N, C-alpha and C positions, 0 to 999 in steps of 0.2 A: 319403379314407382315414379310417377310424375306428380307435380303439384295439382292442387284442386282449386278450381275457380267456379263459383256459383254466382252468376250475375243477378241483380235484383229481379224478382218475379220468377226466377227459374228455380229448378230443384224439384225433387219428387214431392208431390202434395199428397198428404194422407187425410182423407175426409173424416170429419168428426161432426156429424149432424150438419148444421148450416155453416160451420167453421171448418178450418183445415189446419193442419200442422205442415211445416215444410222442412224436409230433410236437407241439411247443409253438408254434412260429412259423416261417413260411416267407415271408419278404419279400425283396426284392432286396438290402437292406442287411444282413440277418442271417437265419440259420436256427438254430433251437435244437431239440434233441431230447433226451428223457430216455432214456438207454441202460441196458439191463439185461443183465448178463453173469453167467454161472456161474463157478465157481472155475477152470475150465480156460482162460479167455480170456487171450490174449497178442496185443497189437497191436505188431508189430515196428516199430523206429524207421524213420521216414520224414520227408519234408519236403513242404511245400506252397508252390508259387511264387506263389499267388494269394490266399491268405487266412490269417488268424490262426485257430488252432485252440485253443479254451479248454475247460477242464473244471472242474466243481465236483462234489466227491464228496458225494453225497446219503446213501449207505448203504454200509457195508463199508469195505474198505481197498484202496487202489491203490498200486502202485509205478510211478512215472513216471520215464522217462528223458528228460532234456532236455539237448541238446548234450553228451552223455556223462556228465552228472551224474545220479545216481539219488536220488530223493526219495520217501519214503513219505507217504501222506496218508490220514487217516481222514475221516469225515463232517465237513464244514465247510471242507475244504481246496480252494483254488483254484489251478489251474495254467494258464498261458497260454503258447502257443508262437507267437511272431510269425512273419510270413512268412519262409520259408527256414530256420527253426529245426528241427533234427533232434529228433524226439520220438516216443515210443511209451509204452505202459503195459501192465500186467498186473494181474489180480486177485490181490492179495497175501494174501487171506483164504481161508477154507474155504466161505464162504457167498456170497450174491449180492452183486454190485457194481452200484450204481446211480450213474450219472453224469449231470449236466447237461452236454451238449456244445453249444458255441456256435461257429458259423463266421461270421466277418465278413470280407468280405461273403458272401452266399449263393453257393455254388459247386455247387449241385445234389446235395449229399450225400444229402439226403432223397429226391430222385428216384432215386438209385442204390440206396438202401435198399428203395424200392418195387419196384425192377427196371425202372424207366422209362428206363434209360440206353441 
């Protein structure tokens, strides 16, 4: 196994309407994707029994719900939901929201985005 390097603007792009998500890494231990959302996005609170779900705000502002607590985060904010933690988010701004989303371990989220499920 060699290291992974994805330069800016490169990586697999997964179309989602007029936006896209960008795959950064897909290994058994971790999968990471750059997510792009418009102002209308809401991801309802949910849990995962098999992985931690983490987010780093790259651009825009998000409102995260974690175990019933609501926190807002602008660029530079990190939020992590350990296994079994109720979490969700929405775009809290009027523009695009870009998030780095990391799943540990890999649970085939990227495959589902591709439609491979």
